[in-house]
C-alpha positions as CSV (number, residue, x, y, z in Angstrom):
1,M,19.8,-6.6,42.3
2,D,21.8,-3.6,43.6
3,M,22.1,-0.5,41.5
4,A,25.6,-1.1,40.2
5,K,24.8,-4.6,39.1
6,N,21.5,-3.4,37.6
7,T,23.3,-0.8,35.5
8,V,25.8,-3.4,34.3
9,A,23.0,-5.8,33.4
10,W,21.1,-3.2,31.3
11,R,24.3,-2.2,29.5
12,L,25.0,-5.9,28.8
13,I,21.5,-6.3,27.3
14,G,22.2,-3.3,25.1
15,A,25.5,-4.7,24.0
16,L,24.0,-8.1,23.2
17,V,21.2,-6.5,21.1
18,L,23.8,-4.4,19.2
19,L,25.9,-7.5,18.6
20,A,22.9,-9.5,17.4
21,G,22.0,-6.6,15.0
22,L,25.5,-6.5,13.6
23,L,25.7,-10.3,13.2
24,T,22.2,-10.3,11.5
25,A,23.3,-7.6,9.1
26,A,26.6,-9.3,8.4
27,G,24.9,-12.5,7.7
28,S,22.6,-10.9,5.2
29,G,25.6,-9.4,3.4
30,A,25.3,-5.8,4.7
31,P,28.7,-4.1,5.2
32,S,29.4,-3.0,8.8
33,S,31.0,0.3,9.8
34,A,29.7,0.3,13.4
35,A,32.2,1.0,16.2
36,A,32.1,-1.3,19.2
37,D,30.1,1.2,21.2
38,G,27.6,2.1,18.5
39,L,28.2,5.3,16.5
40,P,31.7,6.8,16.8
41,G,31.7,9.7,19.2
42,S,28.1,9.0,20.3
43,L,26.6,8.7,23.8
44,W,26.6,5.2,25.1
45,F,22.9,4.8,24.7
46,D,22.9,5.8,21.0
47,G,23.5,3.6,18.0
48,P,22.1,0.4,16.5
49,A,21.2,-1.0,19.9
50,A,18.8,1.9,20.5
51,A,17.5,1.8,16.9
52,V,16.5,-1.9,17.0
53,L,12.8,-2.1,17.9
54,T,10.5,-4.9,19.2
55,A,6.7,-4.8,19.0
56,D,5.1,-6.2,22.1
57,D,2.1,-5.7,24.4
58,G,1.1,-2.0,24.1
59,G,4.1,-0.5,22.3
60,F,7.6,-0.5,20.8
61,T,10.7,-1.3,22.9
62,D,14.2,-0.5,21.8
63,G,17.3,-2.7,22.4
64,L,18.0,-0.9,25.7
65,G,14.6,-1.9,27.1
66,R,12.9,1.6,26.7
67,E,9.4,2.3,25.5
68,V,9.7,4.1,22.1
69,V,7.3,6.4,20.4
70,L,7.5,6.8,16.6
71,R,6.5,10.2,15.3
72,G,6.9,11.6,11.8
73,Y,5.5,11.8,8.3
74,N,5.0,9.9,5.1
75,V,7.7,10.5,2.5
76,S,6.1,11.0,0.2
77,G,3.1,11.3,-2.2
78,E,5.7,12.2,-4.9
79,T,6.1,8.4,-5.2
80,K,2.6,8.2,-6.6
81,L,3.7,10.4,-9.5
82,D,5.6,9.7,-12.7
83,E,7.6,12.9,-12.8
84,N,10.4,11.3,-10.7
85,R,9.7,7.8,-11.8
86,G,8.1,6.6,-8.6
87,L,10.8,7.9,-6.3
88,P,10.1,10.3,-3.4
89,F,12.8,12.7,-4.6
90,A,14.5,14.0,-7.8
91,S,17.9,13.5,-6.2
92,V,19.7,12.3,-3.1
93,A,20.5,15.9,-2.3
94,D,16.8,16.7,-2.2
95,A,16.3,13.7,0.1
96,R,19.0,15.0,2.4
97,K,17.4,18.4,2.5
98,S,14.0,16.9,3.2
99,A,15.4,14.7,6.0
100,A,17.2,17.5,7.7
101,A,14.1,19.7,7.6
102,L,11.8,16.8,8.8
103,R,14.1,16.4,11.8
104,A,14.8,20.0,12.6
105,L,11.5,21.7,11.6
106,G,9.0,18.9,11.8
107,G,10.2,17.2,14.9
108,G,10.0,13.7,13.4
109,N,12.0,10.7,14.3
110,T,10.4,8.3,11.8
111,V,9.2,8.1,8.2
112,R,6.9,5.8,6.3
113,F,8.9,5.6,3.1
114,L,6.8,5.0,0.0
115,L,7.9,2.7,-2.8
116,S,6.3,1.9,-6.1
117,W,5.6,-1.6,-7.4
118,A,5.0,-0.2,-10.9
119,Y,8.6,1.2,-11.1
120,A,10.2,-1.7,-9.2
121,E,8.9,-4.3,-11.6
122,P,8.0,-2.5,-14.9
123,V,8.3,-5.8,-16.8
124,R,6.9,-9.0,-15.3
125,G,9.6,-11.0,-13.5
126,Q,12.2,-8.3,-14.0
127,V,13.0,-6.1,-11.0
128,D,14.6,-2.8,-11.9
129,T,17.7,-2.7,-9.7
130,A,18.4,0.8,-10.8
131,Y,15.1,1.8,-9.2
132,L,16.0,-0.1,-6.0
133,A,19.4,1.5,-5.9
134,A,18.0,5.0,-6.2
135,A,15.3,4.3,-3.6
136,T,17.9,2.9,-1.2
137,D,20.2,6.0,-1.7
138,Q,17.2,8.2,-0.8
139,M,16.2,6.1,2.1
140,R,19.8,6.3,3.4
141,A,19.5,10.1,3.6
142,F,16.9,9.6,6.3
143,L,18.6,6.9,8.2
144,D,21.8,8.9,8.3
145,A,19.8,11.8,9.8
146,G,18.9,9.6,12.7
147,I,15.4,8.9,11.4
148,R,13.8,5.5,11.6
149,V,12.2,4.1,8.4
150,F,9.5,1.6,7.6
151,P,9.0,1.2,3.8
152,D,5.6,0.9,2.2
153,F,4.7,-0.5,-1.2
154,H,2.0,2.1,-1.8
155,Q,-1.2,1.8,-3.8
156,D,-4.3,3.8,-4.2
157,L,-7.1,2.7,-6.6
158,H,-4.9,-0.2,-7.6
159,S,-3.0,1.4,-10.5
160,R,-2.6,4.6,-12.5
161,Y,-2.9,2.4,-15.6
162,L,-6.5,1.7,-15.0
163,F,-7.4,5.3,-15.8
164,D,-7.9,7.0,-19.1
165,E,-5.9,10.0,-20.2
166,D,-8.8,12.4,-19.8
167,S,-10.1,10.9,-16.5
168,W,-10.9,13.0,-13.5
169,Y,-8.9,10.6,-11.3
170,T,-5.8,8.6,-11.2
171,G,-4.3,5.8,-9.2
172,D,-0.9,4.3,-8.3
173,G,0.5,0.9,-7.4
174,A,0.4,-2.0,-9.8
175,P,2.5,-2.0,-13.0
176,K,1.0,-1.6,-16.5
177,W,1.5,-5.3,-17.3
178,V,-0.9,-6.3,-14.4
179,V,-3.6,-4.0,-15.8
180,D,-3.0,-5.1,-19.4
181,A,-3.5,-8.8,-18.5
182,G,-6.8,-8.1,-16.7
183,D,-8.9,-6.9,-19.6
184,Y,-10.9,-4.6,-17.2
185,P,-13.9,-2.5,-18.1
186,D,-13.4,1.2,-18.9
187,E,-13.0,3.0,-15.7
188,F,-16.1,5.1,-14.5
189,C,-17.0,6.4,-11.1
190,G,-20.4,7.9,-11.7
191,I,-21.2,10.8,-9.3
192,C,-18.0,10.8,-7.4
193,L,-17.1,14.0,-5.5
194,F,-14.0,12.5,-3.8
195,W,-11.4,10.2,-5.4
196,G,-11.8,7.6,-2.7
197,Q,-15.3,6.8,-4.0
198,N,-13.6,4.9,-6.8
199,I,-12.8,2.2,-4.3
200,T,-16.4,1.1,-4.1
201,Q,-18.0,2.6,-7.2
202,N,-15.5,2.2,-10.1
203,E,-15.9,-1.3,-11.5
204,A,-12.3,-1.3,-13.0
205,V,-10.8,-0.6,-9.6
206,K,-13.1,-3.1,-7.9
207,Q,-12.3,-6.0,-10.3
208,A,-8.6,-5.3,-10.3
209,S,-8.5,-5.3,-6.5
210,Y,-10.5,-8.5,-6.4
211,D,-8.1,-10.1,-8.8
212,F,-5.0,-9.1,-6.7
213,W,-6.4,-10.6,-3.5
214,H,-7.4,-13.8,-5.3
215,N,-4.0,-14.1,-7.1
216,A,-5.5,-14.1,-10.6
217,R,-2.9,-14.8,-13.2
218,G,-0.4,-15.0,-10.3
219,V,-0.2,-11.2,-9.8
220,Q,0.0,-11.6,-6.0
221,D,2.8,-14.0,-6.4
222,A,4.6,-11.5,-8.6
223,F,4.1,-8.8,-6.0
224,L,5.5,-10.9,-3.3
225,D,8.5,-11.9,-5.4
226,T,9.3,-8.2,-6.0
227,A,8.8,-7.3,-2.3
228,Q,11.2,-10.1,-1.3
229,T,13.8,-8.9,-3.9
230,T,13.4,-5.3,-2.6
231,M,13.9,-6.3,1.0
232,T,16.9,-8.5,0.2
233,Y,18.4,-5.6,-1.7
234,L,17.9,-3.2,1.2
235,A,19.4,-5.7,3.7
236,Q,22.5,-6.2,1.5
237,H,23.1,-2.5,0.5
238,L,22.5,-0.7,3.8
239,T,25.2,-0.7,6.4
240,A,24.5,-2.5,9.7
241,E,23.8,0.8,11.5
242,Q,21.4,1.9,8.7
243,F,19.6,-1.4,8.5
244,A,19.1,-1.3,12.3
245,G,17.1,1.9,11.7
246,V,14.7,0.1,9.3
247,V,12.1,-0.9,11.8
248,G,9.8,-3.0,9.6
249,F,7.8,-3.1,6.4
250,D,4.2,-2.0,5.5
251,P,3.0,-4.7,3.1
252,Y,0.0,-3.0,1.5
253,N,-1.6,0.4,1.8
254,E,-5.3,0.7,2.6
255,P,-6.4,-2.9,1.7
256,H,-10.0,-3.3,0.5
257,A,-11.6,-6.3,-1.1
258,G,-12.9,-4.5,-4.2
259,T,-15.8,-6.9,-4.3
260,Y,-16.8,-9.4,-1.6
261,D,-17.6,-13.0,-2.5
262,P,-21.3,-14.0,-2.0
263,G,-22.1,-14.0,1.7
264,Q,-18.7,-12.7,2.7
265,T,-18.4,-10.0,5.3
266,S,-15.5,-7.6,6.0
267,R,-14.5,-9.6,8.9
268,M,-14.6,-12.8,6.9
269,W,-12.5,-11.2,4.1
270,E,-9.9,-10.1,6.6
271,R,-9.7,-13.7,8.1
272,D,-9.8,-15.7,4.8
273,V,-8.1,-13.4,2.3
274,L,-6.2,-10.5,3.9
275,W,-4.5,-12.3,6.8
276,P,-3.2,-15.2,4.6
277,F,-1.6,-12.6,2.4
278,Y,0.1,-11.0,5.4
279,E,1.4,-14.4,6.4
280,R,2.8,-14.9,3.0
281,F,4.4,-11.5,3.1
282,R,5.8,-12.3,6.6
283,D,7.4,-15.4,5.1
284,R,9.0,-13.3,2.4
285,M,10.4,-11.0,5.1
286,D,12.0,-13.9,6.8
287,R,13.6,-15.2,3.6
288,A,15.0,-11.7,2.9
289,G,16.8,-11.4,6.2
290,W,14.1,-9.4,8.0
291,Q,13.4,-12.0,10.6
292,N,13.7,-9.6,13.5
293,K,11.6,-6.8,12.0
294,P,7.8,-6.7,12.1
295,A,5.3,-6.4,9.3
296,F,3.2,-3.2,9.8
297,V,-0.1,-4.8,8.8
298,E,-3.3,-2.8,8.0
299,P,-6.8,-3.9,8.6
300,N,-9.7,-3.3,6.2
301,L,-9.5,0.3,5.0
302,F,-12.9,1.2,6.5
303,W,-12.5,-0.6,9.9
304,N,-12.1,2.7,11.9
305,A,-14.0,5.1,9.6
306,N,-15.9,7.8,11.4
307,L,-18.8,7.7,9.0
308,A,-21.4,5.1,10.0
309,F,-22.1,4.1,6.4
310,Q,-18.4,3.4,5.8
311,K,-17.4,1.6,9.0
312,Q,-17.1,-2.2,8.7
313,E,-16.5,-4.9,11.2
314,G,-12.8,-5.9,11.3
315,G,-9.5,-4.9,12.8
316,L,-7.9,-8.3,12.2
317,L,-10.1,-9.7,14.9
318,D,-9.4,-13.3,14.0
319,A,-5.6,-13.1,13.6
320,G,-4.8,-13.9,17.2
321,T,-1.8,-12.5,19.0
322,L,0.2,-10.4,16.5
323,G,3.4,-9.3,18.3
324,P,6.4,-9.3,17.9
325,R,6.2,-10.3,14.3
326,Y,3.4,-7.9,13.4
327,V,2.4,-4.3,14.3
328,F,-1.2,-3.2,14.2
329,N,-1.1,-0.4,11.6
330,T,-4.1,1.7,10.7
331,H,-5.0,5.1,9.2
332,F,-7.4,7.8,10.3
333,Y,-9.0,10.7,8.5
334,D,-12.0,12.7,9.7
335,Q,-14.3,12.0,6.8
336,K,-17.0,14.1,8.5
337,A,-14.7,17.1,8.5
338,I,-13.4,16.5,5.0
339,S,-16.9,16.2,3.6
340,G,-17.8,19.7,4.7
341,I,-21.3,18.3,5.3
342,F,-21.3,16.0,8.3
343,M,-19.2,18.3,10.5
344,P,-20.0,21.9,9.7
345,G,-17.9,23.3,12.6
346,K,-14.4,22.7,13.7
347,A,-12.8,20.1,15.9
348,G,-12.6,20.6,19.7
349,D,-11.0,19.2,22.8
350,G,-11.1,15.4,22.8
351,Q,-12.6,15.2,19.3
352,Y,-10.8,12.0,18.4
353,V,-9.9,10.3,21.7
354,A,-12.6,7.6,21.1
355,D,-11.4,6.9,17.6
356,F,-7.8,6.5,18.7
357,A,-8.7,4.6,21.8
358,A,-10.2,2.0,19.4
359,V,-6.7,1.7,17.8
360,R,-5.0,1.3,21.3
361,D,-7.6,-1.3,22.4
362,R,-7.3,-3.4,19.3
363,A,-3.5,-3.4,19.5
364,D,-3.6,-4.3,23.2
365,A,-6.0,-7.2,22.5
366,A,-3.7,-8.4,19.8
367,G,-0.6,-8.2,22.1
368,T,1.4,-5.8,19.9
369,A,2.2,-2.2,19.2
370,A,0.1,0.2,17.2
371,V,0.9,2.9,14.7
372,V,-1.4,5.4,12.9
373,S,0.6,5.5,9.8
374,E,-1.6,8.0,8.0
375,F,-3.6,10.9,9.4
376,G,-4.1,14.5,8.1
377,H,-6.5,17.1,6.6
378,P,-6.5,19.2,3.5
379,L,-4.6,22.5,3.7
380,S,-6.4,24.2,0.8
381,G,-10.0,24.1,-0.5
382,A,-13.4,24.5,1.0
383,V,-12.7,22.6,4.3
384,S,-9.1,23.8,4.9
385,D,-10.2,26.1,7.6
386,K,-10.7,23.1,9.8
387,A,-7.1,21.9,9.5
388,P,-5.6,23.7,12.6
389,T,-8.2,22.2,15.0
390,V,-8.5,18.8,13.3
391,L,-4.7,18.2,13.3
392,K,-4.4,19.5,16.9
393,A,-7.2,17.1,18.0
394,M,-5.5,14.2,16.2
395,Y,-2.1,14.8,17.9
396,Q,-3.9,15.2,21.2
397,A,-5.5,11.8,20.7
398,L,-2.1,10.3,19.9
399,D,-0.7,11.7,23.1
400,S,-3.5,10.6,25.4
401,R,-6.8,8.8,25.8
402,L,-8.2,11.8,27.5
403,P,-9.5,15.2,26.5
404,G,-7.6,18.1,28.1
405,A,-10.6,18.9,30.3
406,D,-10.2,15.5,32.1
407,W,-6.4,15.0,32.0
408,W,-5.4,16.6,35.2
409,S,-8.2,15.0,37.3
410,R,-7.5,11.4,36.1
411,P,-4.1,11.2,34.5
412,T,-3.6,7.5,35.0
413,D,-6.4,6.9,32.5
414,S,-4.2,8.7,29.9
415,G,-2.8,5.5,28.5
416,A,0.1,4.7,26.2
417,V,1.4,7.4,23.8
418,L,0.5,6.3,20.2
419,S,3.0,6.3,17.4
420,G,1.9,8.0,14.2
421,T,3.2,9.4,10.8
422,Q,1.3,12.3,9.3
423,W,0.3,12.4,5.7
424,Q,2.5,13.9,4.3
425,W,6.0,15.5,3.8
426,D,6.5,16.5,0.2
427,I,9.0,19.2,-0.4
428,Y,7.7,19.6,-4.0
429,N,4.3,20.7,-2.9
430,G,3.0,23.3,-5.3
431,R,6.0,22.9,-7.6
432,H,5.1,19.7,-9.4
433,H,5.1,19.0,-13.2
434,E,3.0,15.9,-13.4
435,L,1.3,14.8,-16.6
436,M,-1.9,13.3,-15.1
437,N,-2.3,9.8,-16.5
438,G,0.4,10.7,-19.1
439,N,-1.8,13.4,-20.6
440,P,0.3,16.4,-21.8
441,D,-2.9,18.6,-21.7
442,K,-3.4,17.9,-18.0
443,V,-0.2,19.1,-16.3
444,Q,-0.6,19.1,-12.5
445,T,1.5,21.7,-10.6
446,E,-0.6,22.6,-7.6
447,G,-0.8,21.0,-4.2
448,D,0.3,17.3,-4.1
449,A,-0.4,17.0,-7.9
450,W,-2.5,13.9,-7.2
451,N,-6.3,13.8,-7.4
452,D,-6.5,17.5,-6.2
453,E,-5.0,16.6,-2.8
454,D,-3.0,19.2,-0.8
455,L,-1.9,17.8,2.6
456,S,1.9,18.3,2.7
457,A,3.2,19.9,5.8
458,V,6.2,21.3,4.0
459,R,7.2,23.0,0.7
460,L,10.3,24.7,-0.8
461,D,10.3,28.5,-0.9
462,D,11.7,30.5,-3.8
463,S,15.2,30.1,-2.5
464,G,14.9,26.3,-2.4
465,R,14.7,26.2,1.4
466,A,12.3,23.8,3.1
467,V,9.6,25.7,5.1
468,L,6.5,24.5,7.0
469,R,3.0,25.1,5.7
470,Q,1.4,24.5,9.1
471,D,2.0,26.0,12.5
472,A,5.4,24.9,13.8
473,R,3.8,24.8,17.3
474,L,1.5,22.1,16.1
475,L,4.0,20.0,14.2
476,D,7.3,20.3,16.1
477,R,6.0,18.8,19.4
478,L,7.4,17.7,22.7
479,Y,6.9,13.9,23.0
480,P,8.6,11.1,24.9
481,S,10.6,9.4,22.2
482,A,12.1,6.8,24.6
483,T,10.9,6.1,28.2
484,A,13.1,4.1,30.6
485,G,10.3,2.4,32.4
486,D,6.5,2.4,31.9
487,T,4.7,5.5,30.7
488,V,1.8,6.3,33.0
489,A,0.6,9.6,31.4
490,F,1.6,12.2,29.0
491,T,0.1,15.5,27.8
492,Y,1.4,18.4,25.6
493,E,-0.2,21.8,25.3
494,D,1.2,23.1,22.1
495,R,-0.7,26.5,22.1
496,S,-1.0,26.2,18.3
497,R,-3.1,28.7,16.5
498,D,-6.3,28.7,14.5
499,G,-5.8,32.0,12.7
500,S,-5.3,34.6,15.4
501,T,-6.8,32.3,18.1
502,T,-4.5,30.4,20.5
503,L,-5.9,26.9,21.0
504,T,-5.5,26.0,24.7
505,W,-7.3,22.7,25.4
506,N,-5.4,21.6,28.5
507,P,-4.9,24.6,30.8
508,V,-3.2,24.0,34.2
509,P,-6.1,23.7,36.7
510,D,-6.7,26.4,39.4
511,S,-5.8,23.8,42.0
512,L,-2.1,24.1,41.0
513,P,-1.7,27.9,41.0
514,R,2.1,28.0,41.2
515,V,2.4,25.5,38.3
516,A,0.0,27.7,36.3
517,E,2.1,30.8,37.1
518,L,5.2,29.0,36.1
519,V,3.8,27.9,32.7
520,G,2.0,31.2,32.0
521,S,1.1,31.4,28.3
522,G,4.0,29.1,27.3
523,Q,3.9,25.6,25.9
524,Y,4.3,22.8,28.3
525,G,4.4,19.0,28.5
526,L,4.1,16.7,31.4
527,L,5.3,13.1,31.6
528,L,4.5,10.6,34.4
529,W,6.5,7.4,34.2
530,R,7.4,4.5,36.5
531,S,11.1,3.5,36.5
532,D,12.3,-0.1,36.0
533,G,16.0,0.1,36.9
534,N,17.1,1.0,33.4
535,P,20.2,3.3,33.5
536,A,19.5,4.7,30.0
537,P,17.8,8.0,30.1
538,T,14.2,8.9,29.3
539,E,14.3,11.1,26.2
540,L,11.8,13.8,25.1
541,H,12.1,15.5,21.8
542,L,12.7,19.3,22.4
543,P,10.9,21.4,19.8
544,A,12.8,24.4,18.3
545,S,10.4,26.6,20.4
546,F,12.2,25.2,23.5
547,P,15.7,26.7,23.2
548,T,17.8,25.2,25.9
549,S,18.3,28.6,27.7
550,A,14.5,29.0,28.0
551,T,13.6,25.4,28.8
552,T,12.5,24.9,32.4
553,V,12.1,21.4,33.9
554,V,10.3,20.8,37.2
555,S,10.6,17.2,38.3
556,D,11.2,15.0,41.3
557,L,14.6,14.6,39.8
558,G,15.3,18.3,40.3
559,T,14.4,21.7,38.9
560,V,16.4,23.6,36.3
561,T,16.2,26.4,33.8
562,G,18.6,25.9,30.9
563,P,19.5,22.3,31.4
564,P,23.2,21.4,31.1
565,A,24.8,19.2,28.5
566,Y,24.5,15.5,29.2
567,A,26.8,13.9,31.7
568,E,26.1,10.6,33.4
569,S,25.9,12.4,36.8
570,A,23.2,14.8,35.6
571,P,19.6,13.6,36.1
572,I,18.3,16.4,33.9
573,A,20.3,17.3,30.7
574,V,20.1,18.2,27.1
575,A,21.9,16.5,24.1
576,P,21.7,16.6,20.3
577,E,19.5,14.0,18.7
578,P,21.5,11.6,16.5
579,G,21.9,12.6,12.9
580,G,23.6,16.0,13.1
581,T,20.5,18.0,12.1
582,G,20.6,20.3,15.1
583,S,17.6,18.9,16.8
584,R,17.8,18.3,20.5
585,R,16.4,16.1,23.2
586,L,15.8,16.4,27.0
587,L,17.4,13.5,28.9
588,L,15.9,12.4,32.3
589,T,18.0,9.8,34.1
590,A,16.3,7.9,36.9
591,P,18.0,4.4,37.3
592,D,16.0,3.4,40.3
593,S,13.1,0.9,40.1
594,G,9.4,1.1,40.8
595,T,9.4,4.8,41.5
596,L,6.7,7.1,40.0
597,H,8.5,10.1,38.4
598,Y,7.1,13.3,37.0
599,A,8.6,16.0,34.8
600,L,7.0,19.2,33.7
601,V,8.8,20.8,30.7
602,T,7.9,24.4,29.7
603,N,9.3,27.3,27.7
604,R,8.2,30.4,29.6
605,A,9.9,33.6,28.3
606,T,11.4,34.7,31.6
607,E,13.6,32.8,34.0
608,P,11.5,31.7,37.0
609,S,12.7,32.4,40.6
610,A,13.9,29.7,42.8
611,A,10.9,30.2,45.1
612,L,8.5,29.7,42.2
613,L,10.3,26.5,41.1
614,S,10.2,25.2,44.6
615,A,6.5,26.0,45.0
616,A,5.6,24.5,41.6
617,R,7.6,21.3,42.5
618,A,5.7,20.9,45.8
619,E,2.4,21.2,44.0
620,L,3.4,18.7,41.4
621,A,4.7,16.3,44.0
622,A,1.4,16.3,45.9
623,W,-0.6,15.9,42.7
624,A,1.6,13.0,41.5
625,A,1.3,11.3,44.9
626,A,-2.5,11.6,44.8
627,H,-2.5,9.8,41.5
628,S,0.2,7.2,42.1
């Protein structure tokens, strides 16, 4: 196929995907305000066609055929609390403020949007449409900011209503009527230093979880009914463009059996209990008009734990090929680091590449995409000093299978870039007023106001402005949000700080002296990709620390400092990200096919000379050719 015909073919594919999305939304009752070319005034490759995702072998693909990486946060743990009645925000205005900050300060393009079963169905069989309307309005604030969304009916320790007023702990999830019908024993965790120990030590939690999975008193049926009603409501009350940005649904947070049946193993429980539940949920998605959106299914909570006594066999091993109707969705926390006992020091280069490689490998074997929908580390308390290195190592493992020490010598082993949403993004951090378990004598104001957690990357300052609580160099990252072709390798050296120490885990090697001179002490990212004839550009999120005037790109497509505004004739350009939040993206257009392309992006303080750019490009060309 010649280039002109190839371009027309790709644009036709995009148009057909857009049309299908609009017809699906119209068929579900959603109003449509989309213009024929997507969003009014947008670039041709923006709009619902780009927002629609498919989960397939190894990753997500948008409606234009590009590989997509989802990066962002969980919004938010506020949903676990009663102070805003199970909603992430007190108002739509706060939701809009949070969304704009998440995009502009946090660099996110996706949120896992928490919902509460307890507030959605406070009375058995009666869904609270006022709650659904308020949640939809708040979700809309993120979709309108150009942020993709996948909702999650969240639960921890089954339900807050299992816990006494004076308990050390609390939960969230199931409504009060579920607990009242169960006649569970008085909750007690024994010697529990961490709230998560309730999962395996608190008999009330264990029995209630067991009952849910075995549909005692029809509670699982009720949950599925509410989930279907919720999904139907979203499909009918979001516009076509907004609904296109809803990429799927997470059916159940951190599933655990509670108690295994005699002789049952973790793997058997996943096969015989958990997977049939996901199939039932998938059926409800189809009935609600979500046929073309995947279920983001989680394996056993302890499948990928990094403590040997927690880890259990599983990972949905017996579910067969998952994609495109399912996404492999897991969480990862460094329990060794959080314990303060099993990892006395800090994280280092390559700390989690094996843990995240297990996620990649499991998704690859299942023929679908993967997302790490929760990861994080406490930002206050005894182990908070580990947070800068732990989070840097987690983001490094999302970006690549390799530690920085090995990346330049064998980049083709780097692997796919993983999608992930950090826990969490709660603008009310440190400003809560939560009556723990309804107890007026236990008012929680600090941190996340839930079981002494404090993980939010954001807070509001005294003027009501959203500000980051972690190093912006760590959170607002360069990453390939959409790749036109196949990603071969990616790395990002964020130069984030641990106190006064700059963490540099991936220095440019001495074998590339002019590249090292060009980068200097600045941040840099490097993407290798193989084109497939797609005329849509490859997009990389540009952090705020990469102002356009100081952004230098060295690529086989050309070299430039201060890339120009996008035009179809420009192979290297900059454009705003959709949503009007002021965030920007780098666009790299290479509509050939089968070519290995490279692009180094850095933010050095001074403008490099033409001679230095040329020399750096020659070094990179030779390096890329050696690894093609």
